[in-house]
matplotlib code that plots the C-alpha trace (Angstrom):
import matplotlib.pyplot as plt

x = [-20.0, -22.2, -19.1, -17.1, -14.0, -10.8, -8.8, -5.4, -3.4, 0.1, 1.1, 5.0, 5.9, 4.6, 1.6, -1.4, -4.9, -7.1, -10.6, -13.6, -14.0, -11.0, -10.5, -7.1, -3.8, -2.2, 1.1, 2.1, 5.1, 7.3, 8.6, 10.7, 8.6, 10.6, 10.1, 9.7, 6.9, 5.2, 5.0, 3.1, 1.1, -0.4, -1.0, -2.4, -4.9, -5.7, -6.6, -8.7, -10.8, -11.1, -9.1, -7.9, -4.8, -1.6, -0.3, 3.6, 5.3, 8.3, 12.3, 14.1, 16.8, 14.2, 12.0, 13.8, 11.7, 8.5, 9.7, 10.7, 7.3, 5.5, 5.3, 5.5, 6.4, 4.0, 5.4, 8.6, 9.5, 13.0, 14.3, 12.0, 14.2, 15.4, 15.7, 18.0, 16.7, 13.9, 10.6, 8.9, 5.2, 5.1, 1.5, 0.4, -3.0, -5.0, -7.7, -7.2, -9.6, -8.5, -5.3, -7.3, -7.1, -11.1, -9.5, -5.8, -6.0, -8.1, -5.8, -2.8, -4.4, -4.6, -1.2, -0.1, -2.1, -1.2, 2.7, 2.5, 0.8, 3.7, 4.6, 1.0, 2.1, 0.4, -3.4, -4.9, -6.1, -10.1, -11.2, -12.9, -11.1, -10.2, -7.2, -5.2, -4.7, -3.7, -6.4, -6.7, -8.9, -11.8, -12.0, -12.8, -16.5, -16.7, -14.1, -15.2, -19.1, -16.7, -15.1, -18.6, -20.2, -17.6, -16.4, -19.1, -16.0, -13.3, -10.4, -9.8, -12.9, -12.0, -15.5, -15.7, -14.5, -12.7, -10.4, -9.1, -8.5, -6.4, -4.4, -4.1, -2.5, 0.0, 2.3, -0.7, -1.1, -4.9, -4.6, -7.7, -9.3, -11.7, -14.1, -15.9, -15.1, -16.3, -14.1, -14.5, -11.6, -8.9, -6.1, -3.4, 0.3, 1.1, 4.8, 7.1, 9.4, 11.4, 12.5, 11.1, 8.9, 5.4, 2.0, 0.0, -3.5, -6.8, -7.9, -11.4, -13.5, -17.2, -18.7, -20.3, -16.2, -14.6, -13.2, -11.4, -7.5, -7.1, -5.8, -2.6, -2.7, -2.8, -0.4, 2.0, 1.2, 1.4, 5.0, 5.8, 5.0, 6.7, 10.0, 10.2, 9.0, 12.4, 10.6, 12.7, 10.2, 6.5, 4.2, 0.7, -1.1, -3.9, -7.4, -5.4, -9.0, -9.0, -7.2, -7.4, -5.7, -3.0, -2.5, -2.1, 1.1, 2.9, 2.1, 3.9, 6.9, 6.2, 6.9, 5.3, 6.4, 3.9, 0.2, -1.3, -4.0, -7.6, -6.2, -8.3, -12.1, -12.7, -15.7, -17.8, -15.7, -12.3, -10.6, -6.8, -4.3, -1.4, 2.1, 3.3, 7.0, 8.8, 12.1, 11.1]
y = [-1.3, 1.7, 3.7, 6.0, 5.0, 7.9, 8.6, 7.8, 10.4, 10.9, 14.4, 15.3, 11.7, 11.0, 9.1, 9.9, 8.8, 11.2, 11.9, 12.1, 8.5, 8.3, 12.3, 11.8, 11.8, 9.2, 9.3, 5.6, 6.4, 9.5, 8.8, 11.7, 14.4, 17.6, 16.8, 20.3, 21.1, 17.9, 18.4, 22.1, 20.8, 18.1, 20.6, 23.3, 19.9, 18.8, 22.4, 22.4, 19.5, 19.1, 16.4, 15.1, 12.8, 12.8, 9.5, 8.9, 6.4, 7.1, 6.1, 6.9, 8.9, 11.5, 11.4, 14.7, 17.3, 15.0, 15.2, 19.1, 19.4, 18.2, 14.6, 11.5, 8.5, 5.9, 2.6, 1.3, -1.4, -2.2, -3.8, -2.4, -1.0, -3.9, -6.0, -2.8, 0.8, 1.1, 2.9, 4.8, 5.7, 9.3, 11.2, 14.7, 14.8, 18.0, 16.9, 16.6, 13.7, 11.7, 11.5, 9.6, 6.3, 5.2, 1.4, 1.7, -1.3, -3.1, -3.1, -3.5, -7.0, -8.3, -7.5, -9.2, -12.0, -12.3, -11.8, -15.3, -17.4, -17.1, -20.9, -21.9, -23.9, -23.8, -24.4, -27.9, -27.5, -27.9, -31.8, -31.0, -30.2, -27.2, -25.4, -22.6, -21.0, -17.7, -15.0, -13.6, -11.5, -13.8, -14.0, -10.4, -10.6, -13.0, -12.0, -8.5, -9.6, -11.9, -8.5, -6.7, -9.3, -9.6, -5.8, -3.1, -0.4, -0.8, 1.9, 0.9, 0.2, -3.7, -4.5, -3.0, -6.0, -3.3, -2.1, -5.3, -6.4, -3.2, -3.9, -7.5, -5.9, -4.3, -5.4, -7.1, -10.4, -12.1, -15.7, -17.5, -20.8, -22.3, -25.5, -27.0, -24.6, -21.8, -19.3, -19.0, -16.7, -14.3, -12.2, -10.0, -8.9, -5.5, -6.0, -3.1, -4.1, -1.5, -1.6, -5.5, -5.5, -6.3, -5.2, -9.1, -7.7, -7.8, -10.9, -11.8, -15.4, -15.3, -15.5, -19.2, -20.0, -18.3, -20.0, -22.2, -21.6, -19.8, -17.0, -18.6, -21.3, -18.0, -15.6, -19.0, -19.5, -15.6, -15.7, -18.3, -16.7, -13.3, -14.7, -16.4, -13.0, -11.6, -9.6, -9.5, -8.4, -8.6, -6.9, -5.8, -2.9, -5.0, -4.2, -3.4, -4.6, -8.3, -10.7, -13.5, -11.4, -10.1, -13.7, -15.0, -12.5, -13.2, -16.8, -16.5, -15.1, -11.2, -9.0, -6.0, -2.9, -0.3, 1.2, 3.4, 5.3, 6.3, 5.5, 3.6, 3.6, -0.3, -2.3, 0.5, 3.0, 4.5, 2.1, 1.7, -0.3, -2.4, -2.9, -6.4, -6.8, -10.3, -10.8, -13.6]
z = [-10.2, -9.6, -9.1, -11.7, -11.6, -11.3, -14.7, -15.5, -17.0, -18.6, -17.8, -18.9, -18.9, -15.6, -15.1, -12.9, -11.6, -9.9, -9.5, -7.3, -6.6, -4.1, -4.0, -4.1, -6.8, -7.2, -8.7, -10.3, -12.0, -12.6, -15.2, -16.5, -14.9, -13.5, -9.8, -8.9, -11.6, -11.4, -7.3, -8.3, -10.6, -8.6, -5.9, -7.9, -9.4, -5.8, -5.1, -8.0, -7.4, -3.8, -3.3, -0.1, -0.2, -2.7, -2.7, -5.2, -5.6, -6.1, -5.9, -2.8, -4.9, -6.2, -3.0, -1.2, -3.2, -2.6, 1.6, 1.6, 0.7, 3.4, 2.0, 4.7, 4.4, 4.5, 3.2, 1.3, -0.9, -1.3, -4.5, -6.2, -8.8, -10.8, -7.5, -5.7, -5.6, -3.1, -3.6, -1.1, -0.8, 0.1, 1.0, 2.1, 3.6, 2.4, 4.9, 9.0, 9.1, 6.1, 7.8, 10.7, 11.3, 13.0, 13.0, 13.5, 16.4, 14.4, 11.5, 14.0, 14.9, 11.6, 10.6, 13.4, 12.9, 9.3, 10.5, 12.8, 10.1, 7.7, 9.0, 8.5, 5.4, 2.5, 1.8, 0.8, -3.0, -2.5, -3.0, -6.4, -10.6, -10.9, -12.8, -12.5, -16.6, -17.8, -19.3, -22.4, -24.2, -25.0, -21.2, -20.6, -20.6, -17.9, -15.9, -16.0, -14.9, -12.0, -10.8, -11.2, -8.4, -6.1, -6.1, -5.7, -5.8, -7.5, -7.7, -11.9, -14.2, -13.9, -14.8, -17.9, -20.8, -22.8, -20.1, -19.1, -22.9, -22.9, -20.3, -21.7, -24.7, -22.3, -19.5, -17.3, -16.9, -15.5, -14.0, -13.1, -11.5, -13.7, -12.7, -15.4, -17.9, -15.8, -14.3, -10.5, -9.3, -10.8, -9.9, -12.1, -12.0, -13.6, -14.5, -14.7, -17.5, -17.1, -13.0, -12.9, -10.2, -10.7, -7.8, -7.6, -7.3, -8.2, -6.2, -6.7, -5.8, -6.2, -2.9, -3.5, -3.8, -1.2, 1.6, -0.6, -0.7, -4.4, -3.8, -2.4, -5.6, -7.8, -5.9, -6.1, -10.1, -10.5, -8.8, -11.3, -14.6, -12.9, -12.4, -16.2, -17.5, -15.5, -12.7, -9.3, -7.1, -6.3, -4.1, -3.6, -2.0, -0.1, 2.2, 5.4, 7.0, 4.8, 7.2, 4.3, 1.8, 4.6, 5.7, 2.2, 1.1, 4.5, 4.2, 0.6, 2.6, 1.8, 4.6, 5.5, 4.3, 5.9, 5.8, 3.7, 5.7, 4.3, 0.3, -1.5, -2.6, -2.9, -1.8, -1.7, 0.9, 1.4, 3.1, 4.4, 2.5, 3.9, 1.2, 1.5, -0.6, -1.5, -3.8, -6.0]

ax = plt.figure().add_subplot(projection="3d")
ax.plot(x, y, z, "-o")
ax.set_aspect("equal")
plt.show()
């Protein structure tokens, strides 16, 4: 990838991603941080760096200070906290142009198409030998090369073997589709064990193997694995412009939770993202 990913920092107990690639601050986990101090710190940082959006994933109970401070709700995931409490995806735009969705009608059409496909059934497995398996540190180099082929840019440095190995040592589980000893598709489940949820993400299939329904089967395998790990709620933040991935999640019974406007630098530009969720 030719872009340098944004950095992740721990600030007073909160986990934050920020940087010039996404031109935003992403509050990934509020943790034990004081909400008012955290909001003030993020807004000072955004002003200093010239960021144009602040994006925060917080509990409904902690949202009051954000909403009183001019944030708005873009998406919600019920059951995010232990299968019960709701998470809100809040945002504050610091530049009017970033709040403007130029392709709203197209993205609405893609979402409606996905929701109509919920009864379409599972895709047939391709007529050649392949298997879905967990990936380990020994796969990191091959995985990084695959991700680099598929994504010109990505919000996290998944094209770096060291990053992949580091996340594997934590609570991220990677899964791959293998054909004749070669990985041809990947995905990951990023677990929040404390809150019993997991983000289903990092789906990638090398171009010559696309169209075989691998994302559907990877998602199915990850749901089974996450259920064994005690995860109660799965969700994703998916490219709103990609009919395929939205159809995959809707087809697996996920519900639409909202759209994050001009949120994420992926595949070479900043794109809007759809949130989907499911109780597993």
